[in-house]
Backbone as JSON, one array per atom type, in Angstrom:
{
  "sequence": "MIIDCDKCELRNVGCADCVVTAMPVIPESGLEIGPLERRALGILAAEGLIPPLRLTISVDRAS",
  "N": [[98.11, 200.44, 90.08], [97.5, 197.01, 89.38], [99.19, 194.56, 88.02], [98.13, 191.85, 86.81], [98.57, 188.92, 85.02], [96.79, 186.84, 84.69], [94.33, 187.59, 84.35], [94.51, 189.03, 82.06], [93.74, 189.86, 78.67], [95.38, 189.4, 76.56], [96.88, 187.13, 77.44], [98.89, 184.9, 76.7], [99.13, 185.48, 74.03], [100.2, 188.01, 73.57], [102.51, 187.84, 75.36], [105.0, 187.34, 74.76], [105.66, 189.72, 73.78], [105.68, 191.84, 76.16], [106.56, 193.77, 78.76], [106.35, 192.67, 81.02], [107.38, 189.96, 80.88], [109.93, 190.49, 81.17], [110.57, 191.03, 83.96], [111.82, 189.88, 86.68], [110.51, 188.24, 88.74], [107.23, 187.82, 89.5], [104.84, 188.32, 91.88], [102.3, 185.93, 93.36], [100.02, 187.26, 93.76], [99.84, 189.3, 92.04], [101.53, 192.26, 90.42], [102.11, 195.29, 91.61], [102.07, 198.62, 90.42], [102.78, 201.96, 90.67], [101.89, 205.47, 89.26], [104.04, 206.67, 88.59], [105.85, 204.74, 88.22], [104.66, 203.46, 86.09], [104.71, 205.64, 84.21], [107.53, 205.44, 84.06], [107.9, 202.89, 82.69], [106.71, 203.27, 80.55], [108.28, 205.22, 79.18], [110.71, 204.09, 78.99], [109.98, 201.81, 77.19], [109.02, 203.46, 74.96], [111.63, 204.2, 73.9], [112.57, 201.96, 73.13], [113.96, 200.39, 74.71], [112.89, 198.56, 76.59], [110.37, 196.03, 76.24], [106.79, 197.23, 75.65], [104.11, 197.44, 78.2], [101.63, 195.19, 77.77], [99.65, 194.67, 78.83], [95.96, 194.0, 78.99], [92.68, 194.44, 80.24], [89.62, 193.02, 80.27], [86.09, 194.45, 80.99], [84.9, 192.34, 81.85], [86.96, 190.63, 82.77], [87.7, 191.8, 84.96], [86.71, 191.67, 87.62]],
  "CA": [[97.58, 199.5, 89.1], [97.78, 195.85, 89.82], [99.36, 193.74, 86.66], [97.63, 190.22, 87.03], [98.73, 188.14, 83.79], [95.8, 185.7, 84.84], [93.18, 188.47, 83.92], [95.0, 189.56, 80.8], [92.92, 189.62, 77.39], [96.47, 189.0, 75.76], [97.84, 186.3, 77.86], [99.38, 183.61, 75.78], [99.28, 185.73, 72.89], [101.06, 189.08, 73.74], [103.26, 187.96, 76.21], [106.57, 187.51, 74.46], [106.26, 191.16, 73.61], [105.4, 192.57, 77.13], [107.65, 194.13, 79.56], [106.21, 191.5, 82.35], [108.48, 188.83, 80.83], [111.41, 190.92, 81.49], [110.6, 191.18, 85.1], [112.17, 188.38, 87.45], [109.49, 187.7, 89.9], [105.64, 188.49, 89.58], [103.85, 187.64, 92.98], [100.9, 185.39, 92.75], [98.81, 188.19, 93.78], [100.14, 190.47, 91.0], [102.54, 193.06, 90.61], [101.48, 196.59, 91.77], [102.75, 199.75, 90.24], [102.0, 203.06, 90.53], [101.64, 205.96, 88.01], [105.61, 206.94, 88.33], [106.71, 203.34, 87.76], [104.06, 203.2, 84.91], [105.15, 206.39, 83.07], [108.94, 205.17, 83.56], [108.07, 202.01, 82.0], [106.39, 203.77, 79.05], [109.23, 206.11, 78.61], [111.78, 203.19, 78.44], [109.4, 201.11, 75.84], [109.29, 204.28, 73.84], [113.03, 204.37, 73.57], [113.15, 200.81, 72.94], [114.93, 199.6, 75.8], [112.02, 197.24, 76.98], [108.87, 195.81, 75.37], [105.78, 197.74, 76.12], [103.37, 196.74, 78.73], [100.66, 194.99, 76.64], [97.98, 194.22, 80.12], [94.53, 194.64, 78.41], [91.9, 193.62, 80.99], [88.3, 193.44, 79.98], [85.45, 194.75, 81.95], [84.28, 190.84, 82.52], [87.85, 189.72, 83.67], [88.42, 192.68, 86.1], [86.17, 191.57, 88.71]],
  "C": [[98.44, 198.11, 89.44], [98.28, 195.09, 88.33], [99.28, 192.12, 87.1], [97.34, 189.87, 85.62], [97.29, 187.2, 83.63], [94.53, 186.53, 84.3], [93.44, 189.19, 82.58], [94.28, 189.11, 79.58], [94.11, 188.8, 76.53], [97.46, 187.92, 76.24], [97.96, 185.09, 76.76], [99.52, 184.19, 74.25], [100.39, 187.19, 72.6], [102.11, 189.15, 74.33], [104.9, 188.09, 75.82], [107.04, 188.79, 74.16], [105.69, 192.17, 74.84], [106.52, 192.7, 77.92], [107.58, 193.25, 81.1], [107.28, 190.46, 82.31], [109.9, 189.27, 81.07], [111.87, 191.24, 83.2], [110.89, 189.64, 86.08], [111.58, 187.48, 88.39], [108.04, 188.41, 89.78], [105.06, 187.72, 90.94], [102.89, 187.11, 92.56], [99.89, 186.43, 92.72], [98.87, 189.32, 93.1], [100.89, 191.34, 91.56], [101.93, 194.52, 90.69], [102.65, 197.61, 91.42], [102.26, 200.81, 90.51], [102.06, 204.05, 89.45], [103.29, 206.6, 87.69], [106.4, 205.99, 87.45], [106.05, 203.2, 86.23], [104.53, 203.77, 84.06], [106.75, 206.17, 82.78], [108.81, 203.86, 82.74], [107.8, 202.27, 80.43], [107.42, 204.5, 78.42], [110.35, 205.25, 77.97], [111.4, 202.15, 77.23], [109.25, 202.03, 74.92], [110.74, 204.6, 73.18], [113.54, 203.33, 72.89], [113.95, 200.06, 73.37], [114.3, 198.5, 76.3], [110.99, 197.29, 76.39], [107.91, 196.81, 76.37], [104.8, 196.95, 77.18], [102.09, 196.51, 78.19], [99.34, 194.77, 77.63], [97.15, 194.96, 79.35], [93.73, 193.67, 79.46], [90.41, 194.3, 80.63], [87.45, 193.79, 81.3], [84.98, 193.24, 82.87], [85.67, 190.23, 83.25], [88.35, 190.6, 84.69], [87.92, 192.53, 87.27], [86.63, 189.82, 88.85]]
}
């Protein structure tokens, strides 16, 4: 999974409560995370330790 905030439908709406804001650096090409990292982020968010990943990309923005 590539996290590309420019394609996120919640950009400027859900950013304040997204785990991406807690990451120190996001490369211009986007941040790539694998299934294990995504699962770990989900577990940490479920326990209230970090905000959840709010990335939402429509089919139109994906291309």
